[in-house]
C-alpha positions in Angstrom: 11.1 -74.7 73.5 8.3 -73.5 75.3 9.8 -69.9 74.7 9.0 -69.8 71.2 5.0 -69.7 72.2 5.1 -67.7 75.7 3.2 -64.2 73.6 3.3 -60.9 75.4 0.5 -59.7 77.4 -0.4 -57.2 74.1 -0.2 -59.8 72.2 -2.7 -61.7 73.8 -4.5 -58.7 73.9 -4.7 -58.4 70.4 -6.2 -61.9 70.0 -8.5 -61.2 72.5 -9.8 -57.9 71.0 -9.9 -59.6 67.4 -13.0 -61.8 68.3 -12.5 -63.2 65.7 -15.6 -65.1 64.7 -17.8 -62.1 65.4 -16.0 -59.3 63.4 -18.6 -56.9 62.0 -17.8 -56.5 58.3 -15.7 -53.7 58.0 -17.4 -50.1 56.7 -14.7 -48.2 55.2 -10.9 -48.8 53.5 -8.8 -46.3 54.6 -5.7 -45.8 52.7 -2.5 -44.1 54.6 1.1 -44.2 51.9 4.1 -42.5 52.8 7.5 -42.0 51.6 10.7 -40.4 52.8 11.5 -36.6 53.1 14.0 -37.8 50.0 12.0 -38.9 47.5 9.0 -37.2 45.8 5.3 -38.8 45.2 4.9 -41.7 42.7 1.9 -43.7 42.0 2.7 -47.0 43.1 1.4 -46.4 46.4 -1.7 -44.5 45.7 -2.6 -47.4 43.0 -2.0 -50.1 45.1 -4.6 -48.5 47.8 -6.9 -47.9 45.0 -7.2 -50.9 43.8 -7.5 -52.4 47.5 -10.5 -50.4 47.3 -9.2 -47.2 49.3 -12.3 -44.4 49.4 -10.0 -42.0 51.3 -6.3 -42.4 51.3 -4.1 -40.0 52.8 -0.7 -39.0 51.8 2.6 -37.7 54.3 6.4 -37.2 53.3 8.4 -38.4 56.4 11.0 -40.5 57.8 9.7 -43.9 58.8 12.1 -43.5 62.7 10.3 -40.3 62.9 7.0 -40.3 65.6 6.5 -36.7 64.4 3.7 -37.5 61.5 1.1 -34.9 61.7 -1.1 -37.3 59.1 -0.6 -40.3 60.6 -1.5 -39.1 64.4 -4.7 -37.0 63.1 -5.6 -40.1 60.9 -5.0 -42.8 64.0 -6.9 -40.3 66.4 -10.2 -40.1 63.6 -11.0 -43.9 62.7 -14.4 -45.5 63.5 -15.2 -48.9 64.5 -15.4 -51.1 61.6 -13.2 -48.8 59.5 -10.2 -50.7 57.9 -6.6 -48.8 57.9 -4.9 -50.4 54.7 -0.8 -49.3 54.1 1.2 -50.9 51.0 3.4 -52.6 53.4 4.6 -52.6 56.8 7.6 -50.2 56.6 5.0 -47.4 55.7 3.7 -47.4 59.3 5.3 -48.3 61.8 8.9 -47.6 63.1 9.4 -51.1 64.3 7.8 -54.2 65.3 6.7 -53.4 69.0 5.4 -50.0 67.8 3.2 -51.6 64.8 1.9 -54.0 67.7 1.7 -50.9 69.9 -0.7 -49.5 67.1 -2.7 -52.0 65.8 -3.5 -53.2 69.7 -4.8 -50.2 69.7 -6.7 -50.0 67.1 -8.6 -53.5 67.6 -9.6 -51.7 71.3 -12.0 -49.5 69.0 -12.9 -51.8 66.7 -10.7 -51.0 64.0 -9.3 -53.3 61.7 -5.4 -52.9 60.3 -4.2 -54.9 56.4 -1.0 -54.7 54.5 -1.0 -55.6 51.4 1.9 -56.9 50.9 2.4 -59.0 54.1 0.0 -61.5 55.8 -1.2 -59.4 58.2 -5.1 -58.4 58.5 -6.7 -58.0 61.6 -10.2 -59.2 60.0 -8.7 -62.7 59.4 -8.3 -65.8 61.6 -5.2 -65.9 59.3 -4.0 -61.9 59.7 -4.7 -62.4 63.7 -2.2 -65.9 63.5 0.7 -64.1 62.1 0.3 -61.2 64.3 0.9 -62.9 67.2 3.8 -64.6 65.4 5.3 -61.1 65.2 4.1 -60.9 69.1 6.3 -63.5 69.8 9.6 -63.0 68.0 9.3 -59.6 69.9 9.0 -60.5 72.9 11.8 -63.9 72.2 14.2 -60.5 71.3 13.3 -58.4 74.2 13.7 -61.2 76.7 17.6 -62.0 74.7 18.1 -58.1 75.4 17.6 -58.6 78.9 19.2 -61.4 79.1 22.7 -59.9 77.5 22.0 -56.9 79.4 22.2 -58.6 82.8 25.8 -60.5 81.3 27.1 -57.6 80.3 26.8 -55.7 84.1 27.7 -58.4 85.5 30.8 -59.0 83.4 31.5 -55.2 84.3 31.0 -55.9 88.1 33.5 -58.8 88.1 36.5 -56.9 86.9 35.8 -53.6 88.8 33.1 -51.6 86.5 30.8 -49.4 88.0 27.5 -50.1 85.6 25.8 -47.4 84.0 26.4 -44.3 81.6 29.8 -42.6 82.5 28.4 -39.3 81.4 25.3 -39.0 83.5 27.5 -39.5 87.2 29.9 -37.3 86.4 27.0 -34.6 84.8 28.3 -34.0 81.8 26.2 -31.4 79.9 25.9 -33.3 77.0 24.7 -36.8 78.3 22.1 -34.4 80.6 20.6 -33.3 77.3 21.0 -36.4 75.5 18.9 -38.4 78.3 16.9 -35.3 78.5 15.9 -35.4 74.6 15.4 -39.3 75.0 13.0 -38.5 77.2 10.9 -36.4 75.4 10.8 -38.3 72.5 9.9 -41.4 74.9 6.9 -39.1 75.7 5.9 -37.8 73.0 5.6 -41.4 71.3 3.3 -42.7 74.1 1.5 -39.3 73.4 0.9 -40.0 70.2 0.1 -44.0 70.2 -2.9 -42.7 73.3 -4.1 -40.2 71.1 -7.0 -42.6 69.6 -8.9 -43.1 73.3 -8.3 -39.1 74.5 -7.4 -36.9 71.7 -11.8 -37.3 69.7 -13.1 -36.4 73.0 -10.9 -32.7 73.4 -11.0 -31.9 69.9 -15.0 -32.0 70.7 -14.9 -30.1 73.9 -11.7 -27.6 73.3 -11.7 -24.7 73.9 -15.7 -24.1 74.6 -15.1 -26.3 77.5 -12.3 -25.7 80.2 -9.7 -28.1 80.7 -11.0 -29.0 84.2 -14.7 -29.6 82.6 -13.0 -31.8 79.7 -10.5 -33.7 82.7 -13.9 -34.7 84.5 -15.8 -36.4 81.5 -12.6 -38.4 80.3 -12.1 -40.3 83.2 -16.2 -41.2 83.8 -15.0 -42.8 80.7 -12.7 -45.0 82.6 -9.5 -43.0 81.8 -7.3 -41.5 84.3 -6.0 -37.7 83.8 -5.1 -34.6 85.7 -5.6 -31.2 84.6 -1.8 -30.0 84.0 -1.4 -33.9 82.7 -4.3 -33.1 79.9 -2.8 -29.5 79.6 1.0 -30.6 79.3 0.4 -33.4 77.1 -2.5 -31.0 74.7 0.3 -28.5 74.4 3.4 -30.4 73.2 1.2 -32.0 70.9 0.2 -28.7 69.4 4.1 -27.7 69.5 4.8 -30.2 67.1 1.7 -29.2 65.1 0.1 -32.8 66.0 -2.9 -31.0 66.8 -5.1 -27.9 65.9 -3.7 -24.5 67.7 -7.2 -24.0 68.7 -6.8 -26.6 71.2 -5.1 -25.0 73.4 -6.5 -21.3 73.3 -7.8 -20.0 77.1 -11.6 -21.3 77.4 -14.0 -18.1 77.8 -15.3 -16.7 80.9 -19.1 -18.5 81.7 -21.4 -16.6 84.0 -21.9 -18.2 87.7 -25.6 -18.8 86.4 -25.1 -21.2 83.6 -23.6 -23.5 86.3 -26.2 -25.7 86.4 -26.8 -25.5 82.4 -22.5 -26.8 82.5 -23.1 -30.0 85.0 -26.0 -30.9 82.9 -24.2 -30.7 79.6 -21.5 -32.6 81.4 -23.5 -35.1 82.6 -24.9 -35.7 78.7 -21.6 -36.0 77.1 -20.1 -38.6 79.7 -22.9 -40.7 78.6 -24.9 -39.9 75.9 -27.5 -42.9 76.3 -28.8 -41.5 79.9 -32.3 -41.0 79.4 -33.8 -37.5 81.0 -34.8 -39.0 84.1 -30.9 -40.7 84.7 -29.7 -37.3 84.5 -32.2 -35.8 87.1 -31.0 -39.0 89.4 -27.4 -37.6 88.6 -28.0 -34.4 89.7 -29.9 -35.4 93.1 -26.7 -38.2 94.1 -24.8 -34.7 93.0 -26.5 -33.1 95.8 -27.3 -30.0 93.0 -30.5 -27.9 93.6 -33.2 -27.8 91.6 -33.4 -24.1 90.0 -37.2 -24.1 90.7 -37.0 -25.1 94.2 -37.8 -29.1 95.3 -36.2 -32.0 96.6 -36.1 -34.2 93.7 -34.9 -33.1 90.1 -37.5 -33.3 87.2 -37.2 -34.5 83.7 -39.1 -31.1 82.3 -36.3 -29.1 84.4 -33.0 -31.5 82.8 -34.4 -30.6 79.5 -35.0 -27.1 79.8 -30.8 -27.1 80.9 -29.8 -30.0 78.1 -31.2 -26.5 75.9 -29.7 -23.7 77.3 -26.5 -26.1 76.9 -26.8 -25.8 73.6 -27.5 -22.4 73.3 -24.7 -21.7 75.1 -22.8 -23.7 73.4 -21.5 -26.5 76.0 -22.8 -29.4 73.8 -23.5 -29.5 70.5 -27.5 -29.8 69.3 
């Protein structure tokens, strides 16, 4: 049946992101080993990862079903293009097949490969990508069957005169409301952990030296969609779960008003590191910022001086 070959959109994106014919050679093999809270680390996983050539191995003790895995969250955020994340088996990394596909899709978008030593999954090879596509098709089929069963159950319940939905929520029972709230919080945290590699590295680079407003401006210039309140809430939640450094939520130091232009130039340079001095000058003209020494047009020499000020004041790294 055709249903068995209908892949989900996220699985198709994996194949596209893999760019099968032009994958660059791996730069680093980074291992991740996890044991459950009741177990003690032994050398089995570590020996297998070292034998596979891993340069670094990150250890974590936590439940496979838990979303609160700080070491994994930091590792996923720190991986760079060309790296290969290596695990002994799929259950060491993911809570479910859908979670596994989400993690790998995010890594592929950043040019990071994934390899499982005991499973036929290696996203740097065509065979590994094919195995991943098969997994994706199975997940898609499971979801379709679940939706169909849910609809059938609701239809049958309605025919018997029953009202669909949670009776506890309809009756406003405190325990039902509390359970729903906890479920929403868990889902929110899982979404944050999955998306963190796209935004957390920049937050770590800029906070707390720069204000939330400046961080949001830079992230959105890179094609993301944040508001100050959403980003602040996200980082505070990650800090509360001990998934990020607490200093990220510290109060930003006050900057004297006379450093406004240095801040603006720093934001432009950080958002687009390849922009030349003339390019930054043109951007300042478009923003209607007035040159510090008067005149109508910004000059590269003025931009260079402000970049030096921005580095000296800590607005950007040297």
